[in-house]
N, C-alpha and C positions, 0 to 999 in steps of 0.2 A: 519491652524494648531492651535489646542487648546493650551492655555497658560500652562496647566498642562502637562508637558512632563516628563513621568516617565523614570527612568534609565533602560536601556535595556542591556541584555547580549546576544550578537550574538554568536551562537555556530556552529562551523564547524567541522565535522568529516573528517579526511583525512587518506587515505592509498595509498602510492605511487602516490600521485597526484600533484607532483611538477609542472608540466606544467599546471594543472588545477588551482592551487593556484595563478598563475601569472595573471589570469583573475579574479578570485573570490575575492582575498584580496583587490586589488585596488578598486573594485566596492563597497565594504563595507566601505572602508576608505573614500570614496568620497560621502557619503550619505548627503542629505540635512538636515537630523536630526542633531542637535547640537552634535559635537564630544565629548563634555564633558558629554554627556548624554548616552553614550553607551560604552561598552567594547567588545573586541573580544577575544573569547576563541577558540583555535584550539586543538582538541583532536586527537593526531596522533596514529594510530593503528600499531606501530612498522614498519614504512616505512623504506625502504632501498635505496631510490632514492635521498636522500639529502633534503627532504622536511623540516625537522626540522631546519637544518642549514640555509636554505634559509629564513625561517620565522624569525629566530633570527637575521640574518644579515640585513634584509631589513625592518622588522616590529618589532622593539624591544618592542613596547608597547603591542603587542599581547601576551596574556597568552597562554602558550603551556603546555598541559598535554601529557606526553609521556607514552604510554602503552607498556608493554613488549610483547604483543601479539595482533593479530587482533581480537578485541572484537566485530566486526560486527557494527551494527548501534545503537541498543537499549542501551547497557551498556555504551558506550562512552558518549552519550547524557545525560544519567542519572548521570554519573560521573561529567560532566561539570555543570549540574544543581545544584548539591550539593554544589559547591563552588562559583556559580555565585552570583554576587552582585545585579543583576538587579531585578526590580519588575516584569519584563516580560522577557521571553526567546524568542529570534528570531533564529529559526533553519534554516540553509542554507547548502545545499549539496555543496561539493567542486567542482562539475562539473557544477555549475551554477554561473552566475554573475548577480548582481542586478541592476535594474534601479535606478537612483540617488535618487528618492523619495520613493523607496520601503518601507523603514522603517517608514518614515513619514506617508505613506498611511495606513500601517498596524495599527499603533498606532491610527490614526484618526478613522479608522473603528472600532477598539475596543472601543474607547470612545463614538462613536455614538450608538453602538449596545449593549454594555455591555457584549459582548461575552467573554467566557473564552479562546477561541481559534479562531484565524483569519488566514485563508489561503489566498493566492493570486493567480494570474494567472501565470502559467508557460508556456512560449513560447519556441519554438525551438531556435537554436542559432542565426538565422537571424531575428527572430520575425515574420515570415510569417505564422506560424502555431501554434496551441495550443498543448502543451504537456500535460497539466493538468489543469482542472478547474471543480468544482462541483463534488466532489467525492461521489460515491454511491457504495453499494454492493447489491447483490441479496440475497435471503433467505438462500442460501447454501454457502455464503462466497466469491463469485467471485466479484472482484472489477471492477467497471465501472466508467467512467468519461467523461466529455465533452472534446473532443480532440482525445482520443483513441491512445495515443502515444505508447502503446505496439507494435503497428505497424505504424511506422512513415509515411509509404506510404498512410495510411488511415486517417492521422491526418486532422483535420478541420482547415480552414483558421482563422487567428486571428481576422479578421474583424467581426466574430460572436460576439465577446465580446462587440462590439459597441451597441448591444441590451441590455446589462446589464448596468444600470445607477446607481446602488447602490448595497450594500451588499445583499447577499441572504443566508438564512439558508441552510447548506449543511450537509450531513451525516458525511463526513470526509474531512479534509484538508490534503494535502500532507506534510509529515514530512520533505520533501526536502526544503520547504519554508513556514514556519508558524510562527506565534506569539502566545505564550501561557502564561497565568498567571503563574508565577513560583510557588506560593503557591498552586495553584490548581494542577499543574503538579505534585508536590511532594505529595500532599494529596491523589491523585488517584493512586499513586504508579509509576508515570512516565511511560516510555515504559516498556513493559513486556520483560524482558531479556531472558526468555525462548524461545521467538520467534527468537532471534538473528538477523535475516535478513528477510525483507519483511513482509508486513501486520502489522507492528508495529503501523503505523499511523491510519489505519482504526480501529484497536483494541483499541487504545487510545481514539479516538473520540467516539467510541461506548460506552466506559465506561463513557466519559464525559456526553453524552446524558442520559445514564442510571442513572447517579448520580445527574441529575438535572441541568447540565450546558448547554451551548449553543455554537455551532460552526457555523461560517459564512465564506463566501468567498468574497473577494473584487476584482473586475476586474481591479482596478486601481493600485494594489500592484503587480508590474510586475517583474519577473525574467526570465532569459534566460538560456536554458539548452542544454549542449552538450550531446546528447542522448547516453545512454548506456556506457559511458566511465568508469563509476565506476563498473557496473555489469560485464564488461569484465574481471575484475581482479579476479572474482570467476569462478570456473569450472562450466560448464553448468549443470552437474548433481546436484551440490549444489543448484543452483538457482531453478531447477525443484523440488528438494526435499523440499525446504522451501515453495514453492508455493503449494505443495501438503499437507504438514503437518500443516502449521501455521493456515490456515483457520479452520481446525478441532479444534485446541486449542481455537481459538477465539470464535467459535460457542458454544463450551461446556461451556465456562466461562460466556458468556453474555446473553444467552437466558433464559427466565423464565422456570420453571419446566415443564409447560404444552407443551412447544415447543421444548425444547432442544434435546430430543432424536429423534423426528420426523425429524427435520432439519439436525441433525448430521448424521442420517442414510441416509437421502437424499443426503447429501454431499459425503458420502462414495460411495453410488450407482453411483452418477454422475461421480466421479473420476474413478471408475472401468470401467464405460462405455467409458470414454475418452481413457482409456488404450486399450480397445477393438477396438475403432476407430483407434487408432494409429497402431494397428496390421493389420488394414484393413481386419479383419475377418468378412466379411459381413454375419450377421446371418439373414437368410430368413425364416420367419414363414409363409409358403405358406399353404393356405387351399386347399381342394381337387379340387375345381373348377380351381384355378390358376395352379396347377400341371397338370391337364388334358389338358390344352390348351397351355402348353409350347412347342415350336418348338424343333426339334432335336438339332438345333444349340444352343438354349438356355439351353437345358439339358446338352449338352457337356460343354458349358461355365461354368455352375454351378458346374459341377463335377471337372473340371480343377481348378476352383477358390478355391474350398474347399481343393483340394490336395496341394495348395500352402500355406495354413494356417500355417502348421507346420514350413515351412521355413521362413515365415514372423515372426512367433513367435520367432525363434532363432535370426533373424536380429534385432528385436525390443525388445529383452528381457530386455533391460535396463529400458524401460518404466514400465514394470511390477515390476521389482526389486525396482525401486524408489518408486512406489506406496506402495509396501509391507513394505519397509523401513520406509516410512512416517507414515503408520498406526502403525507399531510396536513402533516407537519412540513416537507417540502420546499416545499409551497405557502405555508405560513405565513411562510417565510423568503424568499420570492421578492423582496419589495422590497429587502432587504439584498443578496441575490445579484445582483439587476439592477444595482444601483449598482456593485458590483465588476466585473460584466461590462462595463459601460459604460467604466470606466477601462481595463480590459484591452484591449478591442477598439480603443479610440482609440490605444493605444500599440503595437499589434500590429506586429511586424517580419517575421513569417513567415506564410505562408498555411497553411490546413488541409492542402492538397495536399502541401506540403513536410513538414509534421509527421507526417502519417498514413503516410508511407513507413516509419516505424518502428513502426507499429501491428502487433499480432499478428493474423494471419488464421486463425481457428480452422478446422482441417481437419475436426473432428468435428461442425461445425455448432453451432447454438445450443441446440436442445432434443432430446428423445427422440422427438418427434412429427415425422415427415418432412413431413407435410402442412403443419404450422405453419412448419417451416423454409423450405419453398418460398415461402410467403406473406411471411415475414419477410425473406427474401433479396430478393424482388421489391420489397418496400416500401423496404428500405434501399438497394437498387441494387448494382451490381457494384463500386462504388468502395470498399466496406467491406472 
């Protein structure tokens, strides 16, 4: 560990996470990093489970900010950053607990690389699989990362990290476990509070790269994650809504003028196609040759299948409503997003071409419909 040990502010956002804090807080209090070199700030989003009383009774040195409402993720972190004394902010989700040397390894990585932001490796609760490492997005705003913890059953074994011997440049680090220079965080506007929940970290890191900063990930800075315990506190429709809307806002703000409308339209088309897929309304564009050789059984099957589309539409109407609500919400916020976009593009230090080298190029294509994939690829062009 380098002799120059900056003061760190560890920030934890909590909402009805009393049971989670009983693992999270002890882990940050037992860090190998000198205890006089860091403070702990917990921002409580109006919990009703006794979280605040527990913190005050058991961790009197922890600074508690009590919100009168659930402010999501972005606003509480920004609020804590504004009062933090640290030179760097170490963000940690309440459903995680940190390895003893987590903070030490983050700081060491920052000092070796000079990066404004350092992410770590997030493993599942027993450390056997990867929840998050090496964050990327594709050209229409979908997030990808090594581990694939959106579906824990498909998560990769943590032994893969043995192949990573040092820090690597990444497009984005998870806001659930990152270290970031406080002055830089404040200078770039912190997390975008219009996003409220989800995609705040990839948006923040996109802005960091755009404005000339650097983001890296260290395989040695390890945290452990109790999967989806926080997201369960939000209704499923809320989660789906923010996953639909927030990438649209991110794309509009961060792309250059020559790319913004192309990829924004591509994102809208993709999301509409995913709604169609959820309806299972298989659209078949048969040519005359294919129709001619359909068997009677196939023709009957196609007719019956089409007759069910209406009933499937009724059953899955919520997907369509969420998509429409996301688009309407995005359009309502355009004036505010346009102002943010203007500021960002004026201060831009890197081109889209430089930044997009770190984008993920999906090998499985965008949709289950090959004909749509063809047209979407043609529309977006080969540079995606």
